[in-house]
KOLNUTI-604610 format. One record per atom (N, C-alpha, C, O, CB): residue number from 1; atom name; x, y, z. Coordinates in Angstrom, 2 decimals, padded with zeros to 5 digits. Glycine has a CB too. Example, Ala and Ser with C-alpha at 12.3 -4.5 7.8 and 13.67 -1.06 7.14 Angstrom:
<rs>
{seq 1	atom N	px 013.19	py -005.69	pz 007.80}
{seq 1	atom CA	px 012.30	py -004.50	pz 007.80}
{seq 1	atom C	px 013.20	py -003.30	pz 007.80}
{seq 1	atom O	px 014.24	py -003.32	pz 008.46}
{seq 1	atom CB	px 011.31	py -004.47	pz 009.05}
{seq 2	atom N	px 012.85	py -002.25	pz 007.08}
{seq 2	atom CA	px 013.67	py -001.06	pz 007.14}
{seq 2	atom C	px 012.90	py 000.03	pz 007.87}
{seq 2	atom O	px 013.41	py 001.14	pz 008.04}
{seq 2	atom CB	px 014.08	py -000.60	pz 005.72}
</rs>
This chain:
<rs>
{seq 1	atom N	px 016.64	py 095.46	pz -031.36}
{seq 1	atom CA	px 016.85	py 094.38	pz -031.58}
{seq 1	atom C	px 015.49	py 093.04	pz -031.78}
{seq 1	atom O	px 014.54	py 092.86	pz -031.03}
{seq 1	atom CB	px 017.76	py 094.29	pz -030.59}
{seq 2	atom N	px 015.83	py 092.32	pz -032.93}
{seq 2	atom CA	px 014.55	py 091.64	pz -033.23}
{seq 2	atom C	px 014.99	py 089.60	pz -033.15}
{seq 2	atom O	px 016.05	py 088.98	pz -033.20}
{seq 2	atom CB	px 013.98	py 092.38	pz -035.12}
{seq 3	atom N	px 013.68	py 089.21	pz -033.02}
{seq 3	atom CA	px 013.75	py 087.63	pz -032.61}
{seq 3	atom C	px 014.60	py 087.24	pz -033.08}
{seq 3	atom O	px 015.39	py 086.69	pz -032.32}
{seq 3	atom CB	px 012.82	py 086.73	pz -032.88}
{seq 4	atom N	px 015.02	py 087.29	pz -034.89}
{seq 4	atom CA	px 015.65	py 086.80	pz -035.48}
{seq 4	atom C	px 017.40	py 087.25	pz -035.32}
{seq 4	atom O	px 018.36	py 086.78	pz -035.93}
{seq 4	atom CB	px 014.95	py 086.94	pz -036.56}
{seq 5	atom N	px 017.36	py 088.33	pz -034.26}
{seq 5	atom CA	px 018.93	py 088.93	pz -033.81}
{seq 5	atom C	px 019.59	py 087.97	pz -033.31}
{seq 5	atom O	px 020.66	py 087.45	pz -033.64}
{seq 5	atom CB	px 019.03	py 090.07	pz -032.74}
{seq 6	atom N	px 018.44	py 087.67	pz -031.96}
{seq 6	atom CA	px 019.00	py 086.07	pz -030.70}
{seq 6	atom C	px 019.07	py 084.64	pz -031.84}
{seq 6	atom O	px 020.11	py 084.05	pz -032.14}
{seq 6	atom CB	px 017.16	py 085.52	pz -028.96}
{seq 7	atom N	px 017.84	py 084.34	pz -032.29}
{seq 7	atom CA	px 017.85	py 083.62	pz -032.88}
{seq 7	atom C	px 017.19	py 083.17	pz -034.38}
{seq 7	atom O	px 016.01	py 083.05	pz -034.70}
{seq 7	atom CB	px 017.74	py 083.22	pz -032.13}
{seq 8	atom N	px 018.37	py 082.99	pz -035.12}
{seq 8	atom CA	px 017.91	py 083.11	pz -036.80}
{seq 8	atom C	px 016.40	py 081.68	pz -036.88}
{seq 8	atom O	px 016.10	py 080.64	pz -036.29}
{seq 8	atom CB	px 019.89	py 082.50	pz -038.21}
{seq 9	atom N	px 015.91	py 082.50	pz -037.91}
{seq 9	atom CA	px 015.18	py 081.27	pz -038.29}
{seq 9	atom C	px 015.30	py 079.69	pz -038.57}
{seq 9	atom O	px 014.47	py 078.81	pz -038.32}
{seq 9	atom CB	px 014.84	py 081.59	pz -039.10}
{seq 10	atom N	px 016.34	py 079.60	pz -039.06}
{seq 10	atom CA	px 016.82	py 078.41	pz -039.28}
{seq 10	atom C	px 017.80	py 077.59	pz -037.76}
{seq 10	atom O	px 018.42	py 076.53	pz -037.89}
{seq 10	atom CB	px 017.72	py 078.73	pz -040.66}
{seq 11	atom N	px 017.72	py 078.26	pz -036.65}
{seq 11	atom CA	px 018.24	py 077.86	pz -035.62}
{seq 11	atom C	px 016.78	py 077.18	pz -034.66}
{seq 11	atom O	px 015.62	py 077.57	pz -034.59}
{seq 11	atom CB	px 019.13	py 079.16	pz -035.00}
{seq 12	atom N	px 017.29	py 076.39	pz -034.24}
{seq 12	atom CA	px 016.60	py 075.64	pz -033.02}
{seq 12	atom C	px 016.71	py 076.14	pz -031.42}
{seq 12	atom O	px 015.85	py 076.39	pz -030.57}
{seq 12	atom CB	px 017.21	py 074.22	pz -033.04}
{seq 13	atom N	px 017.83	py 076.17	pz -031.40}
{seq 13	atom CA	px 019.17	py 076.47	pz -030.08}
{seq 13	atom C	px 019.93	py 077.88	pz -030.05}
{seq 13	atom O	px 020.29	py 078.52	pz -031.04}
{seq 13	atom CB	px 020.59	py 075.33	pz -030.31}
{seq 14	atom N	px 020.10	py 078.28	pz -028.57}
{seq 14	atom CA	px 020.88	py 079.26	pz -028.76}
{seq 14	atom C	px 021.61	py 078.93	pz -027.25}
{seq 14	atom O	px 020.99	py 078.47	pz -026.29}
{seq 14	atom CB	px 020.11	py 080.75	pz -029.11}
{seq 15	atom N	px 022.91	py 079.24	pz -027.27}
{seq 15	atom CA	px 023.65	py 078.61	pz -025.87}
{seq 15	atom C	px 023.83	py 080.11	pz -025.40}
{seq 15	atom O	px 024.28	py 081.11	pz -025.96}
{seq 15	atom CB	px 025.36	py 077.50	pz -026.05}
{seq 16	atom N	px 023.38	py 079.91	pz -024.32}
{seq 16	atom CA	px 023.65	py 081.01	pz -022.80}
{seq 16	atom C	px 024.17	py 080.55	pz -021.44}
{seq 16	atom O	px 023.50	py 079.88	pz -020.65}
{seq 16	atom CB	px 022.22	py 081.63	pz -022.27}
{seq 17	atom N	px 025.48	py 080.97	pz -021.22}
{seq 17	atom CA	px 026.17	py 081.03	pz -020.15}
{seq 17	atom C	px 026.24	py 079.04	pz -019.57}
{seq 17	atom O	px 026.08	py 078.51	pz -018.47}
{seq 17	atom CB	px 025.26	py 082.34	pz -019.05}
{seq 18	atom N	px 026.56	py 078.47	pz -020.98}
{seq 18	atom CA	px 027.00	py 077.05	pz -020.98}
{seq 18	atom C	px 025.43	py 076.16	pz -020.97}
{seq 18	atom O	px 025.45	py 075.04	pz -020.44}
{seq 18	atom CB	px 028.11	py 076.73	pz -019.46}
{seq 19	atom N	px 024.12	py 076.67	pz -021.54}
{seq 19	atom CA	px 023.31	py 075.86	pz -021.40}
{seq 19	atom C	px 022.50	py 075.83	pz -022.86}
{seq 19	atom O	px 022.02	py 076.95	pz -023.03}
{seq 19	atom CB	px 022.60	py 076.16	pz -020.17}
{seq 20	atom N	px 022.23	py 075.09	pz -023.78}
{seq 20	atom CA	px 021.45	py 075.29	pz -025.02}
{seq 20	atom C	px 020.07	py 075.78	pz -024.64}
{seq 20	atom O	px 019.31	py 075.03	pz -024.02}
{seq 20	atom CB	px 021.35	py 073.98	pz -025.87}
{seq 21	atom N	px 019.84	py 076.59	pz -024.88}
{seq 21	atom CA	px 018.34	py 077.19	pz -024.76}
{seq 21	atom C	px 017.23	py 076.85	pz -026.03}
{seq 21	atom O	px 017.36	py 077.58	pz -027.02}
{seq 21	atom CB	px 018.51	py 078.91	pz -024.69}
{seq 22	atom N	px 016.24	py 075.88	pz -026.10}
{seq 22	atom CA	px 015.12	py 075.69	pz -027.09}
{seq 22	atom C	px 014.64	py 076.88	pz -027.58}
{seq 22	atom O	px 014.47	py 077.71	pz -026.69}
{seq 22	atom CB	px 013.99	py 074.97	pz -026.57}
{seq 23	atom N	px 014.31	py 077.32	pz -028.88}
{seq 23	atom CA	px 013.41	py 078.09	pz -029.16}
{seq 23	atom C	px 011.65	py 077.45	pz -028.50}
{seq 23	atom O	px 011.31	py 076.29	pz -028.30}
{seq 23	atom CB	px 013.65	py 078.24	pz -030.81}
{seq 24	atom N	px 010.81	py 078.84	pz -028.31}
{seq 24	atom CA	px 009.91	py 078.40	pz -027.82}
{seq 24	atom C	px 009.52	py 078.34	pz -026.48}
{seq 24	atom O	px 008.39	py 078.21	pz -026.00}
{seq 24	atom CB	px 009.95	py 077.58	pz -028.21}
{seq 25	atom N	px 010.66	py 078.47	pz -025.90}
{seq 25	atom CA	px 010.63	py 078.24	pz -024.15}
{seq 25	atom C	px 010.08	py 079.08	pz -023.45}
{seq 25	atom O	px 009.43	py 078.68	pz -022.48}
{seq 25	atom CB	px 011.85	py 078.19	pz -023.44}
{seq 26	atom N	px 010.17	py 080.33	pz -023.70}
{seq 26	atom CA	px 009.37	py 081.29	pz -023.16}
{seq 26	atom C	px 008.21	py 081.26	pz -023.29}
{seq 26	atom O	px 007.50	py 081.43	pz -022.30}
{seq 26	atom CB	px 009.61	py 082.27	pz -023.45}
{seq 27	atom N	px 007.67	py 081.04	pz -024.57}
{seq 27	atom CA	px 006.18	py 080.69	pz -025.04}
{seq 27	atom C	px 005.57	py 079.57	pz -024.49}
{seq 27	atom O	px 004.37	py 079.60	pz -024.22}
{seq 27	atom CB	px 006.10	py 080.44	pz -026.45}
{seq 28	atom N	px 006.41	py 078.37	pz -024.25}
{seq 28	atom CA	px 005.85	py 077.35	pz -023.62}
{seq 28	atom C	px 005.82	py 078.03	pz -022.12}
{seq 28	atom O	px 004.82	py 077.92	pz -021.42}
{seq 28	atom CB	px 006.69	py 075.93	pz -023.83}
{seq 29	atom N	px 006.95	py 078.71	pz -021.71}
{seq 29	atom CA	px 006.24	py 079.08	pz -020.06}
{seq 29	atom C	px 005.07	py 079.82	pz -019.89}
{seq 29	atom O	px 004.31	py 079.56	pz -018.96}
{seq 29	atom CB	px 007.15	py 079.94	pz -019.15}
{seq 30	atom N	px 004.86	py 080.64	pz -020.62}
{seq 30	atom CA	px 003.64	py 081.49	pz -020.86}
{seq 30	atom C	px 002.17	py 081.03	pz -020.62}
{seq 30	atom O	px 001.24	py 081.37	pz -019.88}
{seq 30	atom CB	px 003.68	py 081.85	pz -022.20}
{seq 31	atom N	px 002.48	py 079.68	pz -022.01}
{seq 31	atom CA	px 001.46	py 078.89	pz -022.05}
{seq 31	atom C	px 000.93	py 077.99	pz -020.80}
{seq 31	atom O	px -000.25	py 077.88	pz -020.47}
{seq 31	atom CB	px 001.76	py 078.17	pz -023.04}
{seq 32	atom N	px 002.04	py 077.40	pz -020.19}
{seq 32	atom CA	px 001.61	py 077.14	pz -018.98}
{seq 32	atom C	px 001.50	py 077.46	pz -017.78}
{seq 32	atom O	px 001.02	py 076.84	pz -016.82}
{seq 32	atom CB	px 001.84	py 076.60	pz -018.84}
{seq 33	atom N	px 002.04	py 078.66	pz -017.87}
{seq 33	atom CA	px 001.63	py 079.66	pz -016.46}
{seq 33	atom C	px 000.03	py 079.70	pz -016.18}
{seq 33	atom O	px -000.67	py 079.42	pz -015.21}
{seq 33	atom CB	px 002.13	py 081.46	pz -016.73}
{seq 34	atom N	px -000.30	py 080.37	pz -018.01}
{seq 34	atom CA	px -002.25	py 080.67	pz -018.22}
{seq 34	atom C	px -002.82	py 079.12	pz -017.15}
{seq 34	atom O	px -003.58	py 079.12	pz -016.18}
{seq 34	atom CB	px -003.05	py 080.40	pz -020.77}
{seq 35	atom N	px -002.19	py 078.08	pz -017.73}
{seq 35	atom CA	px -002.97	py 076.78	pz -017.46}
{seq 35	atom C	px -002.57	py 076.69	pz -016.05}
{seq 35	atom O	px -003.45	py 076.03	pz -015.49}
{seq 35	atom CB	px -002.58	py 075.38	pz -018.40}
{seq 36	atom N	px -001.81	py 076.98	pz -015.35}
{seq 36	atom CA	px -001.92	py 076.82	pz -013.96}
{seq 36	atom C	px -002.26	py 077.82	pz -012.72}
{seq 36	atom O	px -002.19	py 077.69	pz -011.50}
{seq 36	atom CB	px -000.88	py 076.37	pz -013.75}
{seq 37	atom N	px -002.68	py 079.00	pz -013.69}
{seq 37	atom CA	px -003.57	py 079.85	pz -013.16}
{seq 37	atom C	px -005.01	py 079.81	pz -013.22}
{seq 37	atom O	px -005.80	py 080.50	pz -012.57}
{seq 37	atom CB	px -003.28	py 080.83	pz -013.57}
{seq 38	atom N	px -005.29	py 078.80	pz -014.17}
{seq 38	atom CA	px -006.68	py 078.72	pz -014.74}
{seq 38	atom C	px -007.87	py 077.95	pz -013.67}
{seq 38	atom O	px -007.94	py 076.75	pz -013.44}
{seq 38	atom CB	px -006.53	py 077.83	pz -016.20}
{seq 39	atom N	px -008.65	py 078.95	pz -013.18}
{seq 39	atom CA	px -009.31	py 078.01	pz -012.27}
{seq 39	atom C	px -010.30	py 077.06	pz -013.39}
{seq 39	atom O	px -011.33	py 077.70	pz -013.21}
{seq 39	atom CB	px -010.28	py 078.95	pz -010.98}
{seq 40	atom N	px -010.50	py 076.55	pz -013.89}
{seq 40	atom CA	px -011.13	py 075.85	pz -014.99}
{seq 40	atom C	px -010.22	py 074.37	pz -015.30}
{seq 40	atom O	px -010.67	py 073.39	pz -015.90}
{seq 40	atom CB	px -011.15	py 076.96	pz -016.35}
{seq 41	atom N	px -008.69	py 074.54	pz -014.67}
{seq 41	atom CA	px -008.02	py 073.62	pz -015.34}
{seq 41	atom C	px -008.22	py 072.50	pz -014.17}
{seq 41	atom O	px -008.82	py 072.54	pz -013.09}
{seq 41	atom CB	px -006.46	py 074.08	pz -015.80}
{seq 42	atom N	px -007.63	py 071.70	pz -014.70}
{seq 42	atom CA	px -008.08	py 070.11	pz -013.95}
{seq 42	atom C	px -006.81	py 070.12	pz -013.09}
{seq 42	atom O	px -005.92	py 070.95	pz -013.27}
{seq 42	atom CB	px -008.21	py 068.42	pz -015.17}
{seq 43	atom N	px -006.74	py 069.12	pz -012.07}
{seq 43	atom CA	px -005.36	py 068.89	pz -011.32}
{seq 43	atom C	px -004.49	py 068.30	pz -011.93}
{seq 43	atom O	px -003.30	py 068.34	pz -011.62}
{seq 43	atom CB	px -005.40	py 068.19	pz -010.20}
{seq 44	atom N	px -005.11	py 067.49	pz -013.20}
{seq 44	atom CA	px -003.89	py 067.14	pz -013.75}
{seq 44	atom C	px -003.08	py 067.94	pz -015.14}
{seq 44	atom O	px -002.03	py 067.69	pz -015.73}
{seq 44	atom CB	px -004.17	py 065.78	pz -014.05}
{seq 45	atom N	px -004.02	py 068.91	pz -015.28}
{seq 45	atom CA	px -003.43	py 069.76	pz -015.97}
{seq 45	atom C	px -002.76	py 070.89	pz -015.29}
{seq 45	atom O	px -002.23	py 071.75	pz -015.99}
{seq 45	atom CB	px -004.25	py 070.13	pz -016.79}
{seq 46	atom N	px -002.72	py 070.98	pz -014.04}
{seq 46	atom CA	px -001.84	py 072.09	pz -013.17}
{seq 46	atom C	px -000.77	py 071.38	pz -013.19}
{seq 46	atom O	px 000.27	py 071.68	pz -013.79}
{seq 46	atom CB	px -002.26	py 072.55	pz -011.61}
{seq 47	atom N	px -001.00	py 070.26	pz -012.41}
{seq 47	atom CA	px 000.39	py 069.46	pz -011.72}
{seq 47	atom C	px 001.31	py 069.37	pz -013.28}
{seq 47	atom O	px 002.51	py 069.08	pz -013.20}
{seq 47	atom CB	px -000.08	py 067.42	pz -010.83}
{seq 48	atom N	px 000.87	py 069.55	pz -014.27}
{seq 48	atom CA	px 001.58	py 069.27	pz -015.50}
{seq 48	atom C	px 002.70	py 070.31	pz -015.78}
{seq 48	atom O	px 003.93	py 070.34	pz -015.80}
{seq 48	atom CB	px 000.60	py 069.23	pz -016.65}
{seq 49	atom N	px 001.45	py 071.30	pz -016.00}
{seq 49	atom CA	px 001.98	py 072.62	pz -016.11}
{seq 49	atom C	px 002.95	py 073.61	pz -014.85}
{seq 49	atom O	px 003.52	py 074.69	pz -015.01}
{seq 49	atom CB	px 000.74	py 073.28	pz -016.41}
{seq 50	atom N	px 002.88	py 072.98	pz -013.95}
{seq 50	atom CA	px 003.88	py 073.38	pz -012.34}
{seq 50	atom C	px 004.70	py 072.46	pz -012.84}
{seq 50	atom O	px 005.64	py 072.60	pz -012.06}
{seq 50	atom CB	px 003.25	py 073.03	pz -010.43}
{seq 51	atom N	px 005.11	py 071.43	pz -013.76}
{seq 51	atom CA	px 006.09	py 070.20	pz -013.75}
{seq 51	atom C	px 006.79	py 070.98	pz -015.00}
{seq 51	atom O	px 008.02	py 071.05	pz -015.02}
{seq 51	atom CB	px 005.39	py 068.37	pz -014.02}
{seq 52	atom N	px 006.07	py 071.54	pz -015.95}
{seq 52	atom CA	px 006.83	py 071.98	pz -017.37}
{seq 52	atom C	px 007.78	py 073.10	pz -017.13}
{seq 52	atom O	px 008.92	py 073.21	pz -017.57}
{seq 52	atom CB	px 005.76	py 072.52	pz -018.55}
{seq 53	atom N	px 006.89	py 074.16	pz -016.13}
{seq 53	atom CA	px 007.56	py 075.47	pz -015.68}
{seq 53	atom C	px 008.82	py 075.31	pz -015.30}
{seq 53	atom O	px 009.86	py 075.75	pz -015.78}
{seq 53	atom CB	px 006.93	py 076.13	pz -014.60}
{seq 54	atom N	px 008.51	py 074.27	pz -013.91}
{seq 54	atom CA	px 009.75	py 074.32	pz -013.20}
{seq 54	atom C	px 011.11	py 073.68	pz -013.72}
{seq 54	atom O	px 012.20	py 073.70	pz -013.15}
{seq 54	atom CB	px 009.47	py 073.77	pz -012.02}
{seq 55	atom N	px 010.85	py 073.22	pz -014.68}
{seq 55	atom CA	px 011.59	py 072.43	pz -015.86}
{seq 55	atom C	px 012.59	py 072.80	pz -016.44}
{seq 55	atom O	px 013.71	py 072.34	pz -016.68}
{seq 55	atom CB	px 010.96	py 072.23	pz -016.84}
{seq 56	atom N	px 011.78	py 074.11	pz -016.70}
{seq 56	atom CA	px 012.18	py 074.98	pz -017.97}
{seq 56	atom C	px 012.71	py 075.96	pz -016.78}
{seq 56	atom O	px 013.64	py 076.46	pz -017.41}
{seq 56	atom CB	px 010.80	py 075.61	pz -019.30}
{seq 57	atom N	px 012.77	py 076.55	pz -015.57}
{seq 57	atom CA	px 013.15	py 076.92	pz -014.97}
{seq 57	atom C	px 014.65	py 077.92	pz -014.95}
{seq 57	atom O	px 014.82	py 079.13	pz -014.82}
{seq 57	atom CB	px 012.89	py 076.07	pz -014.53}
{seq 58	atom N	px 015.37	py 077.04	pz -015.09}
{seq 58	atom CA	px 016.66	py 077.00	pz -015.29}
{seq 58	atom C	px 017.02	py 077.63	pz -016.68}
{seq 58	atom O	px 017.74	py 078.63	pz -016.74}
{seq 58	atom CB	px 017.10	py 075.62	pz -015.13}
{seq 59	atom N	px 016.47	py 076.98	pz -017.85}
{seq 59	atom CA	px 016.88	py 078.03	pz -019.31}
{seq 59	atom C	px 016.17	py 079.76	pz -018.60}
{seq 59	atom O	px 016.77	py 080.83	pz -018.46}
{seq 59	atom CB	px 015.57	py 077.26	pz -021.37}
{seq 60	atom N	px 014.95	py 079.45	pz -018.33}
{seq 60	atom CA	px 014.92	py 080.97	pz -018.10}
{seq 60	atom C	px 015.06	py 081.94	pz -017.66}
{seq 60	atom O	px 014.55	py 083.02	pz -017.95}
{seq 60	atom CB	px 014.57	py 081.29	pz -018.08}
{seq 61	atom N	px 016.31	py 081.44	pz -016.32}
{seq 61	atom CA	px 016.90	py 082.12	pz -015.16}
{seq 61	atom C	px 018.16	py 082.12	pz -016.60}
{seq 61	atom O	px 018.10	py 083.06	pz -017.39}
{seq 61	atom CB	px 017.14	py 081.16	pz -013.23}
{seq 62	atom N	px 018.69	py 081.57	pz -016.70}
{seq 62	atom CA	px 019.76	py 082.15	pz -018.21}
{seq 62	atom C	px 019.56	py 082.97	pz -019.05}
{seq 62	atom O	px 020.31	py 083.90	pz -019.34}
{seq 62	atom CB	px 020.03	py 081.34	pz -019.19}
{seq 63	atom N	px 018.26	py 082.64	pz -019.66}
{seq 63	atom CA	px 017.83	py 083.74	pz -020.20}
{seq 63	atom C	px 017.91	py 085.41	pz -019.67}
{seq 63	atom O	px 018.05	py 086.41	pz -020.36}
{seq 63	atom CB	px 016.69	py 083.37	pz -020.32}
{seq 64	atom N	px 017.78	py 085.29	pz -018.34}
{seq 64	atom CA	px 017.23	py 086.80	pz -017.55}
{seq 64	atom C	px 016.00	py 086.88	pz -017.39}
{seq 64	atom O	px 015.60	py 087.89	pz -016.80}
{seq 64	atom CB	px 017.48	py 088.12	pz -018.26}
{seq 65	atom N	px 014.98	py 085.84	pz -017.86}
{seq 65	atom CA	px 013.60	py 086.44	pz -017.55}
{seq 65	atom C	px 013.26	py 087.06	pz -016.72}
{seq 65	atom O	px 012.54	py 088.06	pz -016.83}
{seq 65	atom CB	px 012.82	py 085.84	pz -017.44}
{seq 66	atom N	px 013.88	py 086.42	pz -015.32}
{seq 66	atom CA	px 012.78	py 086.73	pz -013.97}
{seq 66	atom C	px 014.11	py 088.32	pz -013.72}
{seq 66	atom O	px 013.65	py 089.16	pz -012.95}
{seq 66	atom CB	px 012.65	py 084.84	pz -012.09}
{seq 67	atom N	px 015.01	py 088.55	pz -014.08}
{seq 67	atom CA	px 015.31	py 089.63	pz -014.01}
{seq 67	atom C	px 014.81	py 090.65	pz -014.14}
{seq 67	atom O	px 015.16	py 091.56	pz -013.38}
{seq 67	atom CB	px 015.87	py 089.69	pz -014.38}
{seq 68	atom N	px 013.85	py 090.88	pz -015.12}
{seq 68	atom CA	px 013.27	py 091.83	pz -016.10}
{seq 68	atom C	px 011.69	py 091.25	pz -015.61}
{seq 68	atom O	px 011.14	py 092.08	pz -014.88}
{seq 68	atom CB	px 013.86	py 091.62	pz -018.00}
{seq 69	atom N	px 011.15	py 090.43	pz -015.78}
{seq 69	atom CA	px 009.46	py 089.97	pz -015.13}
{seq 69	atom C	px 009.73	py 089.23	pz -014.17}
{seq 69	atom O	px 010.57	py 088.34	pz -014.06}
{seq 69	atom CB	px 008.34	py 089.06	pz -016.07}
{seq 70	atom N	px 008.63	py 089.81	pz -013.12}
{seq 70	atom CA	px 008.39	py 089.08	pz -011.89}
{seq 70	atom C	px 006.95	py 088.92	pz -011.92}
{seq 70	atom O	px 006.29	py 089.96	pz -011.97}
{seq 70	atom CB	px 008.90	py 089.78	pz -010.59}
{seq 71	atom N	px 006.20	py 087.50	pz -011.90}
{seq 71	atom CA	px 005.21	py 087.32	pz -011.98}
{seq 71	atom C	px 004.18	py 087.90	pz -011.23}
{seq 71	atom O	px 004.67	py 088.09	pz -010.11}
{seq 71	atom CB	px 005.26	py 086.42	pz -012.00}
{seq 72	atom N	px 002.94	py 088.30	pz -011.23}
{seq 72	atom CA	px 002.18	py 089.15	pz -010.65}
{seq 72	atom C	px 001.89	py 088.22	pz -009.55}
{seq 72	atom O	px 002.36	py 088.44	pz -008.44}
{seq 72	atom CB	px 001.05	py 089.75	pz -011.46}
{seq 73	atom N	px 001.14	py 087.18	pz -009.78}
{seq 73	atom CA	px 000.37	py 086.14	pz -009.12}
{seq 73	atom C	px 001.21	py 085.71	pz -008.05}
{seq 73	atom O	px 002.11	py 084.92	pz -008.37}
{seq 73	atom CB	px -000.06	py 084.99	pz -010.02}
{seq 74	atom N	px 001.13	py 086.05	pz -006.84}
{seq 74	atom CA	px 002.32	py 085.71	pz -005.91}
{seq 74	atom C	px 002.24	py 083.98	pz -005.52}
{seq 74	atom O	px 003.25	py 083.68	pz -004.89}
{seq 74	atom CB	px 002.17	py 086.77	pz -004.36}
{seq 75	atom N	px 001.68	py 083.24	pz -005.65}
{seq 75	atom CA	px 001.27	py 082.02	pz -005.95}
{seq 75	atom C	px 002.30	py 081.39	pz -007.19}
{seq 75	atom O	px 002.92	py 080.34	pz -007.02}
{seq 75	atom CB	px -000.31	py 082.14	pz -006.32}
{seq 76	atom N	px 002.37	py 082.01	pz -008.16}
{seq 76	atom CA	px 003.22	py 081.39	pz -009.55}
{seq 76	atom C	px 004.48	py 081.97	pz -008.93}
{seq 76	atom O	px 005.35	py 081.12	pz -009.15}
{seq 76	atom CB	px 002.79	py 082.04	pz -011.42}
{seq 77	atom N	px 005.02	py 082.99	pz -008.25}
{seq 77	atom CA	px 006.35	py 083.82	pz -007.92}
{seq 77	atom C	px 006.81	py 082.34	pz -006.70}
{seq 77	atom O	px 007.83	py 081.64	pz -006.66}
{seq 77	atom CB	px 005.98	py 085.95	pz -007.02}
{seq 78	atom N	px 005.80	py 082.33	pz -006.01}
{seq 78	atom CA	px 006.73	py 081.41	pz -004.91}
{seq 78	atom C	px 006.68	py 079.91	pz -005.41}
{seq 78	atom O	px 007.38	py 079.10	pz -004.80}
{seq 78	atom CB	px 006.05	py 081.47	pz -003.18}
{seq 79	atom N	px 005.89	py 079.45	pz -006.49}
{seq 79	atom CA	px 006.50	py 078.32	pz -007.18}
{seq 79	atom C	px 008.07	py 078.27	pz -007.79}
{seq 79	atom O	px 009.04	py 077.50	pz -007.71}
{seq 79	atom CB	px 005.62	py 078.10	pz -008.26}
{seq 80	atom N	px 007.76	py 079.51	pz -008.44}
{seq 80	atom CA	px 008.94	py 080.02	pz -009.32}
{seq 80	atom C	px 010.15	py 080.01	pz -008.59}
{seq 80	atom O	px 011.10	py 079.42	pz -009.11}
{seq 80	atom CB	px 008.74	py 081.45	pz -009.84}
{seq 81	atom N	px 010.30	py 080.52	pz -007.54}
{seq 81	atom CA	px 011.45	py 080.64	pz -006.46}
{seq 81	atom C	px 011.61	py 079.74	pz -006.03}
{seq 81	atom O	px 012.81	py 079.48	pz -005.93}
{seq 81	atom CB	px 011.43	py 081.37	pz -005.46}
{seq 82	atom N	px 010.79	py 078.83	pz -005.58}
{seq 82	atom CA	px 010.85	py 077.32	pz -004.77}
{seq 82	atom C	px 010.86	py 077.37	pz -003.38}
{seq 82	atom O	px 010.90	py 076.33	pz -002.73}
{seq 82	atom CB	px 012.13	py 076.49	pz -005.07}
</rs>
């Protein structure tokens, strides 16, 4: 399966489990996780990254991301499982 089989180039959203999921959600999550884990990030950057990841969590759960992948960092795993 290829990315365009899931979400065609001309589409920005896909529906899963009654939730509209935006293209780029997983990539944004990964970027925020990198920032959150970065020892050089400012407290403001870390807080913004955490807020964005928690806001995206329902979409990531609907996609099944955490059924397949588990964060290696125990602090990140704890943040995401609340």
